[in-house]
C-alpha positions as CSV (number, residue, x, y, z in Angstrom):
1,M,0.0,0.1,-0.4
2,S,1.1,3.6,-0.8
3,A,0.4,6.6,1.0
4,K,0.7,10.0,0.2
5,T,-0.7,13.3,2.3
6,T,-0.9,17.0,2.1
7,D,0.6,19.7,4.5
8,S,-3.6,20.9,4.7
9,P,-5.0,20.4,7.6
10,V,-7.8,17.8,8.8
11,I,-10.5,20.6,9.3
12,P,-13.9,21.2,10.7
13,F,-14.7,24.2,10.9
14,T,-15.8,25.4,14.5
15,S,-18.9,27.6,13.8
16,M,-21.6,27.5,11.5
17,R,-21.1,31.0,9.7
18,Q,-17.9,29.0,8.1
19,L,-19.8,26.5,7.2
20,V,-22.1,28.4,5.2
21,G,-19.9,29.0,2.1
22,P,-18.8,25.5,1.5
23,L,-21.9,24.1,2.2
24,A,-23.7,26.2,-0.6
25,A,-21.1,25.2,-2.9
26,I,-21.8,21.3,-2.0
27,I,-25.5,21.2,-2.4
28,V,-25.8,23.0,-5.2
29,G,-23.8,20.2,-7.1
30,I,-26.0,17.4,-5.2
31,F,-29.6,19.4,-6.3
32,M,-27.9,19.7,-9.7
33,V,-27.4,15.9,-10.5
34,I,-30.6,14.3,-8.3
35,L,-32.6,17.0,-10.6
36,D,-31.4,15.3,-13.7
37,S,-32.5,11.9,-12.3
38,T,-36.2,12.3,-12.4
39,A,-36.2,15.0,-15.0
40,V,-35.9,12.7,-17.7
41,N,-38.4,10.3,-17.2
42,V,-41.1,13.1,-17.7
43,A,-39.8,13.8,-21.3
44,I,-39.5,9.9,-22.4
45,P,-42.7,10.5,-24.5
46,A,-41.0,13.3,-26.3
47,L,-37.9,11.8,-26.9
48,V,-39.6,8.7,-28.3
49,K,-42.1,11.0,-31.0
50,D,-38.6,13.5,-31.5
51,F,-36.2,10.7,-32.5
52,D,-38.8,8.8,-34.0
53,S,-37.5,5.9,-32.1
54,T,-39.4,3.6,-29.6
55,L,-39.9,3.0,-26.1
56,S,-37.5,0.2,-25.5
57,A,-35.2,2.2,-27.1
58,V,-35.1,5.4,-25.6
59,Q,-35.5,4.0,-21.9
60,W,-32.0,3.0,-22.3
61,T,-31.3,7.5,-21.6
62,V,-32.5,6.2,-18.0
63,T,-30.7,2.8,-17.9
64,G,-27.3,3.9,-19.2
65,Y,-27.2,6.9,-16.9
66,A,-28.1,4.4,-14.3
67,L,-25.9,2.0,-14.8
68,A,-22.9,4.6,-15.5
69,Q,-23.9,5.8,-11.7
70,A,-23.5,2.1,-10.6
71,A,-20.1,1.9,-12.4
72,V,-18.2,5.2,-10.1
73,I,-20.1,5.1,-7.2
74,P,-17.7,2.8,-5.7
75,L,-14.3,4.2,-7.2
76,S,-15.8,7.4,-5.6
77,G,-13.4,6.3,-2.3
78,W,-10.5,5.3,-3.9
79,M,-10.2,8.9,-6.0
80,T,-10.8,10.8,-3.3
81,D,-8.2,9.3,-1.1
82,R,-5.8,9.1,-4.1
83,F,-6.6,13.1,-5.8
84,G,-8.6,14.6,-3.0
85,A,-12.1,15.4,-2.4
86,K,-12.1,18.8,-2.9
87,Q,-10.8,18.0,-7.0
88,I,-13.0,15.2,-7.6
89,F,-15.9,16.7,-6.5
90,I,-15.3,19.5,-8.9
91,V,-13.9,17.2,-11.7
92,S,-17.3,15.5,-11.7
93,L,-19.6,18.5,-11.6
94,A,-17.5,19.4,-14.7
95,L,-17.6,16.3,-16.4
96,F,-21.9,16.2,-15.4
97,T,-21.8,19.8,-16.8
98,L,-19.8,18.6,-20.0
99,G,-22.1,15.8,-20.3
100,S,-25.6,17.9,-20.2
101,I,-24.3,20.0,-22.8
102,L,-23.6,17.3,-25.0
103,C,-27.0,15.4,-24.2
104,A,-28.7,18.9,-25.3
105,F,-27.2,18.6,-28.7
106,A,-28.0,15.2,-29.4
107,N,-29.6,14.4,-32.7
108,T,-30.2,10.5,-32.2
109,A,-31.3,8.3,-29.4
110,E,-28.1,6.5,-29.7
111,Q,-25.9,9.5,-28.9
112,L,-28.4,11.1,-26.2
113,I,-28.0,7.3,-24.3
114,A,-23.5,7.8,-24.9
115,F,-24.3,11.2,-23.5
116,R,-26.0,10.2,-20.7
117,V,-23.8,7.7,-19.9
118,V,-21.5,10.7,-19.7
119,Q,-23.6,12.5,-17.5
120,G,-24.0,9.3,-15.0
121,I,-20.0,8.9,-14.8
122,G,-20.0,12.6,-13.7
123,G,-22.8,12.5,-11.2
124,G,-22.3,9.2,-9.8
125,M,-19.2,10.7,-7.6
126,V,-20.7,14.0,-6.9
127,I,-23.5,12.6,-3.5
128,P,-21.1,10.4,-1.5
129,I,-18.2,12.4,-1.4
130,A,-20.5,15.4,-1.1
131,F,-21.7,13.7,2.2
132,A,-18.2,12.6,3.3
133,M,-17.2,16.1,2.8
134,T,-20.1,17.8,5.0
135,Y,-19.1,15.4,7.9
136,L,-15.5,16.2,7.8
137,L,-16.1,19.7,7.8
138,S,-18.9,20.1,10.6
139,P,-18.4,20.9,13.7
140,P,-18.7,17.6,15.7
141,E,-21.9,18.8,18.0
142,K,-23.3,19.7,14.7
143,A,-22.8,17.3,12.5
144,G,-26.1,15.5,12.7
145,S,-28.5,18.8,12.2
146,I,-26.2,20.0,9.5
147,M,-26.3,16.1,7.8
148,G,-30.0,16.5,8.0
149,L,-29.9,19.8,6.0
150,M,-28.1,17.5,3.3
151,G,-31.2,15.3,3.4
152,M,-33.2,18.6,1.9
153,P,-32.2,19.0,-1.4
154,I,-32.3,14.6,-1.8
155,L,-36.1,15.1,-1.0
156,L,-36.8,18.2,-2.8
157,A,-35.2,18.0,-6.4
158,P,-36.8,14.5,-7.1
159,A,-40.2,16.1,-6.4
160,L,-39.0,19.1,-9.0
161,G,-37.3,17.5,-11.5
162,P,-40.1,16.1,-13.3
163,I,-42.5,19.2,-12.9
164,V,-39.6,21.7,-14.4
165,A,-38.7,18.6,-16.7
166,G,-42.3,18.9,-18.1
167,Y,-42.8,22.8,-18.1
168,L,-39.7,22.8,-20.6
169,V,-40.9,19.9,-22.6
170,D,-44.2,21.4,-23.3
171,Y,-43.4,25.0,-23.4
172,V,-39.4,25.3,-24.5
173,K,-38.0,22.4,-25.9
174,W,-36.7,19.2,-23.9
175,E,-33.3,19.9,-24.9
176,W,-33.6,22.5,-22.0
177,I,-33.8,19.8,-19.3
178,F,-30.4,19.8,-19.9
179,L,-29.2,23.1,-21.1
180,I,-30.5,24.5,-17.6
181,N,-27.8,22.3,-15.7
182,V,-24.6,24.1,-17.4
183,P,-25.1,27.9,-15.7
184,I,-26.0,25.9,-12.7
185,G,-22.8,23.7,-13.4
186,I,-20.4,26.2,-14.1
187,I,-21.7,28.6,-10.6
188,G,-21.3,25.1,-8.9
189,V,-17.7,24.8,-10.0
190,V,-16.9,28.2,-9.4
191,L,-18.1,28.2,-6.5
192,C,-16.6,25.1,-5.2
193,L,-13.3,26.0,-6.6
194,L,-13.5,29.4,-4.3
195,L,-15.4,28.4,-0.7
196,L,-14.4,24.5,-0.1
197,P,-11.3,23.8,1.6
198,K,-8.7,21.8,0.4
199,L,-9.0,18.0,2.3
200,P,-5.9,16.2,2.8
201,K,-5.1,13.1,0.4
202,K,-5.6,9.5,2.9
203,A,-3.9,6.4,2.1
204,F,-4.8,4.2,-1.1
205,T,-4.6,0.6,-2.0
206,S,-4.3,-0.6,-5.4
207,L,-6.9,-0.3,-8.0
208,D,-9.6,-3.3,-8.3
209,L,-9.1,-3.0,-12.3
210,W,-10.9,-6.3,-12.7
211,G,-13.7,-5.7,-10.5
212,I,-14.1,-2.2,-12.6
213,A,-14.0,-3.9,-15.7
214,L,-16.8,-6.8,-15.1
215,G,-18.9,-4.9,-12.8
216,P,-20.5,-2.5,-15.6
217,L,-19.9,-5.4,-18.3
218,A,-22.3,-7.6,-16.2
219,F,-25.1,-5.6,-15.7
220,A,-25.0,-3.6,-18.4
221,G,-25.2,-7.0,-20.2
222,L,-28.1,-8.3,-18.7
223,S,-29.9,-5.1,-19.0
224,Y,-29.4,-5.6,-22.5
225,G,-30.4,-8.8,-22.6
226,L,-33.6,-7.9,-20.9
227,S,-34.5,-4.7,-22.9
228,E,-34.1,-7.0,-26.3
229,G,-36.7,-9.4,-24.6
230,A,-39.5,-7.2,-25.3
231,A,-38.7,-8.7,-28.9
232,S,-38.0,-12.1,-28.7
233,W,-36.5,-13.8,-25.5
234,T,-35.0,-16.3,-28.2
235,S,-32.9,-14.0,-30.4
236,D,-29.3,-13.8,-31.1
237,K,-29.5,-10.0,-29.0
238,T,-31.0,-11.4,-26.3
239,I,-29.1,-14.7,-25.8
240,I,-26.1,-12.8,-26.4
241,G,-26.7,-10.0,-23.6
242,L,-28.2,-12.5,-21.0
243,A,-25.2,-14.8,-21.5
244,V,-22.4,-12.2,-21.5
245,G,-23.9,-10.6,-18.3
246,T,-24.7,-13.8,-16.7
247,V,-20.7,-14.8,-17.2
248,A,-19.0,-11.4,-15.8
249,L,-21.8,-11.7,-13.0
250,V,-20.0,-15.3,-12.2
251,A,-16.3,-13.7,-12.9
252,F,-16.9,-10.6,-10.8
253,I,-18.5,-12.2,-7.7
254,Y,-15.4,-14.5,-7.4
255,V,-12.9,-11.3,-8.2
256,E,-14.8,-9.3,-5.3
257,L,-14.6,-12.6,-2.9
258,T,-11.4,-13.7,-3.4
259,R,-9.5,-10.0,-3.7
260,K,-7.4,-9.6,-0.6
261,Q,-6.9,-6.0,-0.8
262,E,-9.8,-3.3,-1.1
263,P,-12.5,-4.8,-3.8
264,L,-14.6,-2.5,-5.6
265,L,-17.8,-3.8,-3.9
266,E,-17.3,-5.4,-0.5
267,L,-19.5,-8.6,-1.3
268,R,-18.3,-10.4,1.4
269,V,-20.9,-8.6,4.0
270,L,-23.6,-10.6,2.2
271,R,-22.2,-13.6,4.5
272,S,-24.6,-12.2,7.2
273,P,-27.9,-13.4,6.8
274,L,-29.4,-10.3,8.7
275,F,-27.6,-8.2,6.1
276,T,-28.6,-9.7,3.0
277,R,-32.0,-9.9,3.6
278,G,-32.0,-6.6,4.4
279,I,-30.4,-5.3,1.3
280,I,-32.9,-7.7,-0.6
281,V,-35.9,-5.8,0.7
282,Q,-34.7,-2.8,0.1
283,W,-33.6,-3.9,-3.7
284,V,-37.5,-4.7,-3.5
285,L,-38.7,-1.1,-2.3
286,Q,-36.6,0.4,-4.8
287,F,-37.7,-1.6,-7.7
288,V,-41.0,-1.0,-7.5
289,M,-40.6,2.8,-6.2
290,F,-38.7,3.5,-9.4
291,G,-40.8,1.3,-11.5
292,I,-43.8,3.2,-10.6
293,I,-41.7,6.7,-11.3
294,F,-40.8,5.6,-14.8
295,T,-43.9,4.2,-15.6
296,V,-46.9,6.5,-14.5
297,P,-45.6,9.5,-16.2
298,Y,-45.4,7.8,-19.7
299,F,-49.5,6.3,-19.1
300,M,-50.6,9.8,-18.6
301,Q,-49.4,11.6,-21.2
302,M,-49.9,8.2,-24.2
303,L,-52.9,7.6,-22.9
304,M,-54.4,9.7,-20.8
305,G,-53.6,12.8,-22.9
306,M,-52.0,15.1,-19.9
307,S,-49.6,17.6,-20.9
308,A,-45.8,16.5,-19.8
309,F,-46.3,19.2,-17.1
310,H,-49.3,17.9,-16.1
311,A,-48.1,14.5,-15.9
312,G,-44.9,15.9,-14.1
313,M,-47.1,17.7,-11.4
314,W,-48.2,14.6,-10.0
315,T,-45.2,13.6,-8.6
316,L,-45.7,15.7,-5.7
317,P,-48.3,14.1,-3.5
318,Q,-45.7,11.2,-3.4
319,A,-42.6,13.5,-3.0
320,I,-44.9,15.3,-0.2
321,A,-45.5,12.5,1.6
322,A,-42.1,10.7,1.3
323,G,-40.9,13.9,3.0
324,V,-43.4,13.9,5.9
325,F,-42.8,10.0,7.0
326,M,-39.5,10.1,6.0
327,P,-38.1,12.0,9.6
328,I,-41.0,10.0,11.5
329,G,-39.7,6.7,9.8
330,G,-36.0,7.5,11.2
331,R,-37.2,8.5,14.8
332,L,-39.5,5.3,15.3
333,Y,-36.4,3.3,14.2
334,D,-34.4,3.9,17.2
335,K,-37.8,2.7,19.3
336,I,-38.8,0.0,17.1
337,G,-36.6,-1.4,15.1
338,A,-36.9,-1.6,11.2
339,R,-39.5,-4.7,11.2
340,P,-42.3,-2.9,12.0
341,L,-42.0,0.5,9.6
342,V,-40.7,-1.3,7.0
343,L,-43.4,-4.3,7.1
344,T,-46.1,-1.1,7.4
345,G,-44.4,0.6,4.4
346,L,-44.3,-2.4,2.2
347,T,-47.8,-3.5,3.2
348,I,-48.7,0.5,2.3
349,V,-46.7,0.6,-1.1
350,A,-48.3,-2.8,-2.1
351,A,-51.9,-1.4,-1.6
352,G,-51.1,1.8,-3.5
353,A,-49.4,-0.1,-6.3
354,F,-52.5,-2.0,-6.6
355,L,-54.7,0.9,-6.7
356,I,-52.9,2.0,-9.7
357,S,-53.5,-0.9,-11.5
358,R,-57.0,0.3,-11.5
359,I,-57.0,3.3,-13.0
360,D,-58.1,3.4,-16.4
361,P,-57.5,6.4,-19.1
362,T,-61.0,7.2,-18.5
363,D,-60.6,8.4,-15.2
364,S,-59.6,11.4,-13.8
365,A,-56.0,12.3,-12.9
366,W,-57.0,12.6,-9.4
367,S,-57.1,8.3,-9.1
368,F,-53.3,8.7,-8.6
369,L,-53.4,11.7,-6.1
370,V,-54.4,8.8,-2.5
371,P,-52.3,5.7,-4.4
372,R,-49.0,8.2,-4.7
373,A,-49.5,9.5,-1.8
374,M,-49.2,6.2,-0.3
375,L,-46.5,4.8,-2.5
376,G,-44.4,8.0,-0.8
377,M,-45.4,7.2,2.8
378,G,-44.6,3.9,2.2
379,M,-40.9,5.0,1.4
380,G,-40.7,7.0,3.7
381,L,-41.6,4.8,6.6
382,S,-39.1,2.5,4.7
383,F,-36.3,3.8,3.6
384,L,-34.2,5.1,6.6
385,A,-35.3,2.1,8.5
386,L,-33.7,-0.1,6.0
387,N,-30.7,2.1,5.5
388,T,-30.2,2.0,9.2
389,H,-30.6,-1.3,9.8
390,L,-27.8,-2.6,7.1
391,I,-25.4,-0.4,8.4
392,Q,-26.0,-2.0,11.5
393,S,-26.4,-5.3,10.9
394,A,-22.6,-5.7,8.7
395,P,-20.1,-6.9,10.6
396,A,-18.1,-4.5,12.5
397,N,-14.7,-4.7,10.0
398,L,-16.5,-4.3,6.7
399,V,-19.7,-1.0,7.9
400,S,-17.3,1.5,6.3
401,R,-18.2,-0.3,2.7
402,V,-21.8,-0.7,3.0
403,T,-23.1,2.8,1.6
404,S,-20.8,2.0,-1.4
405,L,-22.4,-1.6,-1.8
406,T,-26.1,-0.2,-1.7
407,S,-25.9,3.0,-3.6
408,A,-24.0,1.3,-6.7
409,T,-26.3,-2.2,-6.8
410,Q,-29.3,0.7,-5.9
411,Q,-28.7,2.2,-9.4
412,V,-28.5,-1.2,-10.9
413,V,-31.7,-2.5,-9.7
414,T,-33.2,1.1,-11.0
415,S,-31.3,0.1,-14.6
416,F,-33.3,-3.7,-14.3
417,S,-36.5,-2.2,-13.2
418,V,-37.0,0.1,-16.2
419,A,-35.4,-2.4,-18.7
420,G,-37.5,-5.2,-17.3
421,L,-40.7,-3.2,-17.0
422,T,-40.0,-1.7,-20.6
423,T,-39.5,-5.4,-21.6
424,L,-42.8,-6.2,-19.9
425,I,-45.1,-3.3,-21.3
426,V,-43.9,-4.3,-24.8
427,S,-44.6,-7.9,-24.7
428,R,-48.0,-7.6,-22.8
429,T,-48.7,-4.9,-25.2
430,T,-48.0,-7.5,-28.3
431,F,-50.1,-10.3,-26.6
432,H,-53.1,-8.5,-25.9
433,A,-53.3,-7.1,-29.4
434,G,-52.9,-10.6,-30.6
435,E,-56.0,-11.4,-28.4
436,G,-58.2,-9.0,-30.9
437,E,-57.6,-5.6,-29.1
438,Q,-56.7,-2.5,-30.2
439,V,-52.8,-1.4,-29.8
440,M,-54.0,2.6,-28.4
441,P,-55.5,2.4,-26.0
442,D,-56.8,-1.0,-25.0
443,A,-53.8,-3.7,-25.6
444,T,-51.3,-1.0,-23.9
445,T,-53.5,0.2,-21.4
446,H,-53.7,-3.9,-20.1
447,A,-50.0,-4.0,-20.6
448,F,-49.4,-1.6,-18.1
449,H,-52.0,-2.6,-15.8
450,D,-50.3,-6.0,-16.1
451,A,-46.6,-4.3,-14.9
452,Y,-48.5,-2.7,-12.0
453,L,-49.5,-5.7,-11.0
454,A,-46.2,-7.3,-11.4
455,L,-44.8,-4.7,-9.1
456,V,-47.5,-5.6,-6.5
457,G,-46.9,-9.3,-6.9
458,L,-42.8,-7.8,-6.2
459,A,-44.1,-5.5,-3.0
460,I,-45.8,-8.9,-1.5
461,F,-42.5,-10.7,-2.1
462,G,-40.7,-8.0,-0.5
463,L,-43.7,-7.8,2.5
464,L,-42.8,-12.0,3.3
465,L,-39.0,-11.6,3.1
466,A,-39.2,-8.5,5.6
467,V,-40.7,-10.9,8.2
468,T,-38.0,-12.2,8.9
469,L,-36.1,-8.8,9.8
470,K,-34.0,-8.7,13.2
471,R,-33.4,-6.0,15.4
472,P,-29.4,-6.1,15.1
473,Q,-27.5,-6.7,18.3
474,T,-25.6,-3.0,18.7
475,T,-22.9,-2.2,21.0
476,G,-23.1,0.9,20.4
477,L,-23.6,3.8,17.8
478,Q,-22.1,2.8,14.4
479,T,-20.5,6.0,12.3
480,P,-23.0,5.4,9.1
481,A,-20.9,4.3,6.5
482,H,-21.5,7.2,3.8
483,L,-19.3,9.4,6.7
484,T,-16.5,7.1,7.1
485,D,-16.0,6.4,3.7
486,M,-16.5,8.4,0.7
487,G,-17.5,5.0,-1.6
């Protein structure tokens, strides 16, 4: 192992006034990245039309972005140790901004997908580094409250993303979903250069090159094979994608489990049954929640005739409910543990998804109010409880690597959710049309209903698994992994 340090002192600041400038610079960066993560969902119908493409192709603007983030999130810890947190944070913001410019000038769906990958590579490191820097800079006695403030843009940005994107799609052009990032990105980079102190570098191990190569290949291959299944499960593209993805995944798991120095993803933590059950429940929740976020705006616009802005506005009930119930879930966790909260949350999520599956294109948009609020309520109760449960149930010697694993795999699950549901909707549309239904709206409506019911079934599976969750035995408070490891 080699080590390098700078002569910069280890901060934290001693007062809130000193922290205002650096905190503002950090928040600008993470707000921009999170805003963009949900904005594109509302623009999918416009992109399909403008590029004269298909949903199966255009969904890769979301899938590719998520996979790119999954690839670089585990690298953030090594990169900041090697080059410094401030430097990597600035480079990440600059790359995200460059990717935004490229996306705005894309002439084909393929170009947009490629440029979204550039965006994802830039944006993937922003959030873990932002939280780590905030913790390092904060006065110890105020770290908890300051970290709580950082949660505000994480809650607010996903709600505003579809609304802002919907307005731009309807009243300007979809290109402005990306161009709006340019001035924000430039301001963020300038603020970081001027206001962020230079944090010391740390000791670093050799980079897990095999992990870097095999991980993205595995997840991209599986996502590609899954999406190609919409056309035919026996086609060469589908078989090759699934085969390459599976072989790469097996090799990736072997490499990560046998690597003596720090692996890209610490898979050994999955040897804890308590942790493994918890993270599978988290994946189920992520799959269901993002599946709804991705599919409902398309249903609203293509089948109910809503504008993009109108469809984007209907993310608010879910976001508001999540914002209200997330702190409640956090407080209750200390008293009752994760299992009651997760059981309650997933029950509400399953019920909300079922109610959405009963909505027809002829129904009022207000039909979405209660079920989307239920989804936000369920996510709010479950989210913090599951994350805290995973940290506390991990082996003590591996706890600092938990957030890197959970963050990266959540992005992979997001990509599988988008690819899988797109494939299901396309294939079920073909099935219902084959039974004599008109493609629009009848066959497509029933295909969406099938997709929502599949999410209900998955939520019920997560519910049954959540019954087995047990409260971890802790000897004291553990520092959350995202604060001890920038990865």
